[in-house]
C-alpha positions, -999 to +999 in steps of 0.1 A: +861-332+675+846-312+646+815-329+631+818-343+596+797-326+569+782-357+554+769-341+522+804-326+514+819-360+523+796-378+498+803-354+469+840-354+476+839-392+476+822-391+441+849-368+428+877-388+443+862-421+430+861-407+395+896-393+397+910-425+411+891-447+387+904-427+357+939-423+370+935-386+371+950-360+394+931-335+416+943-308+393+922-323+365+886-316+377+859-334+358+825-325+346+802-344+369+769-360+357+743-377+378+718-399+360+690-397+386+666-426+390+631-412+385+616-446+377+615-444+339+611-406+338+640-384+330+663-362+351+700-357+345+721-332+365+754-317+352+779-298+373+810-282+358+843-276+376+834-240+379+802-248+398+778-241+370+749-265+366+723-279+341+694-301+348+678-319+318+641-327+326+624-330+360+608-364+361+572-371+373+548-352+394+549-363+431+517-383+428+530-408+402+560-425+387+587-418+413+571-415+447+584-417+483+606-398+475+592-379+445+612-370+414+617-335+427+629-348+460+654-371+443+667-342+422+671-319+452+690-347+470+713-351+441+719-313+439+726-311+476+751-340+474+769-319+448+769-290+472+747-270+448+727-240+461+711-233+428+705-251+395+715-225+369+696-240+339+666-263+336+661-277+301+627-293+296+630-314+265+592-317+259+559-317+278+552-353+285+544-360+322+575-380+329+597-351+318+579-320+328+558-333+357+583-325+384+588-288+375+563-272+398+574-292+429+611-287+421+608-249+417+590-249+451+619-268+468+651-255+452+663-224+435+664-226+397+677-200+372+668-200+335+643-223+319+649-237+284+624-255+262+613-260+225+584-235+226+546-241+229+531-275+233+522-292+200+503-322+213+465-323+215+447-352+231+422-372+211+386-361+216+376-393+232+404-392+259+388-401+292+385-371+316+406-390+342+436-389+318+433-353+307+453-341+337+483-360+324+481-347+289+505-321+275+477-296+267+469-296+305+505-298+317+518-270+295+497-241+310+506-254+344+543-254+334+540-218+322+524-207+355+551-225+375+580-209+356+565-174+356+592-149+368+621-171+357+642-162+327+628-183+299+641-191+264+628-213+236+656-231+217+660-239+180+686-260+162+720-244+160+715-224+192+744-225+216+749-219+253+780-218+274+777-232+310+811-227+325+834-250+306+805-270+292+793-260+258+757-269+247+746-270+210+710-276+201+707-303+174+669-308+174+640-288+186+603-286+178+607-313+151+634-294+133+671-305+130+704-288+122+705-273+088+741-284+082+766-307+099+786-295+129+823-291+125+839-326+123+806-342+113+792-347+078+801-383+072+778-405+052+757-429+073+755-462+053+727-476+076+704-450+061+701-471+029+668-489+030+658-473+063+620-470+063+599-445+083+583-454+116+553-431+121+543-443+155+559-418+179+542-421+212+527-386+209+534-354+190+556-340+218+582-368+215+596-359+180+596-322+191+621-330+219+651-306+224+682-327+216+716-314+225+753-321+219+773-312+250+811-308+247+836-306+276+871-304+262+874-333+238+845-351+253+812-352+234+779-361+250+746-366+231+712-364+248+681-363+226+651-365+250+624-387+235+633-379+199+617-405+176+628-426+146+618-402+117+635-372+132+666-393+141+666-401+103+665-364+094+694-358+118+718-385+105+706-394+070+721-393+045+749-376+063+756-374+100+750-338+112+761-344+148+793-365+147+804-392+172+795-394+209+817-404+237+786-407+260+750-412+248+719-411+269+697-436+252+666-419+238+631-423+252+641-447+281+651-473+255+618-478+237+616-492+202+602-460+188+637-446+188+674-456+188+675-466+151+705-485+138+713-454+116+715-431+147+736-456+168+760-462+139+763-425+132+770-416+169+790-447+176+790-440+213+817-454+236+794-454+266+756-455+267+733-450+297+697-460+296+673-441+319+647-468+320+623-481+346+618-517+356+587-518+334+591-487+314+614-485+284+642-510+280+627-526+249+647-556+236+650-540+201+666-509+215+689-529+238+701-549+208+707-519+187+726-499+213+746-529+225+756-537+189+767-502+179+803-500+167+828-488+193+806-494+223+827-501+254+802-498+282+764-500+285+747-491+318+710-490+329+692-474+358+670-505+361+669-541+351+644-541+322+620-568+330+606-572+295+641-579+282+651-608+304+688-617+308+694-618+271+685-581+267+701-565+298+737-559+307+753-578+335+740-569+370+771-549+379+762-524+352+727-518+365+720-493+393+687-509+405+685-546+395+657-556+418+624-539+415+611-555+447+639-539+467+644-507+446+669-484+462+663-455+437+700-452+431+717-431+404+746-436+381+775-411+383+798-401+354+830-381+356+839-367+322+875-354+318+886-327+293+908-352+274+877-374+267+882-400+295+850-412+312+846-428+346+812-444+354+804-453+390+775-475+401+765-461+435+749-494+445+782-512+446+808-484+445+824-500+414+839-477+389+847-483+352+871-461+333+871-455+295+902-439+279+903-409+257+888-412+222+911-425+196 
């Protein structure tokens, strides 16, 4: 008897689960998205029906955050389950350690094509920063990042730039603290929640507001991912008019901290499905949970971890959480199948349960 190729079996199972859940046929291949659990860091892998791939962020270095396995090991495992031999594009949203820290190990473990970012690091540590913490600061990490990506095609992005990745279209909406100069087609609506919105100057470090934020379109489906973009730049993006338009799928910014995810942003995007890439004790602030869960049109809210600071009042039901128990963390991802007509199918690998969300109205 011929042995079963387990990796191919797993990826085929994901595809079939998404197709079955959404009532789709095999002739309707979806965009596949894996929201990888890197313990409150960031790493999201996209695979188009044509086999083209994009990874947004690389998680932590192997010595912290996600360990045993490391962030890079978890990314490689996800790529192999999708039968990838190469990641075509790696987009680094900004140079904080939980987003750029895994780059060096990842490039040593798996082939990666072009590197995308916002340009030079803009964050300088305070003069009194203890020496023990300097290794984790962007001004230290950025030169290491440049050395790691040497020899790779490398491009710095600005708002309005576009990139075609198979049938997935990427448009940059924010980069290096700049936002789109004018609304995208179909956007431009007024955002009433901007009235009376005050600034919030705490941003968690200069690199956060410089995050590369993108709109990804696949057929009718619209996906918004803004890295760790903070409150004041969100305001510039959607106030007084919404320059992005609606989102079918929104990756909650900055792991769900209260420095981001303003009511103005969530009402402007009005996502149908939201995924929060939080850790058990990182991100998942109650204020962000309340704002996201209360956004108009929301049909499904999923988390990578149960947010311990939120308690049962500020977390979705356990079925919607990939890793609900920090003491027995299985490091499991969430899977999304996105169909060209705008349907979404979200699968929780922990339970195998799949939710389907119809095409946009």
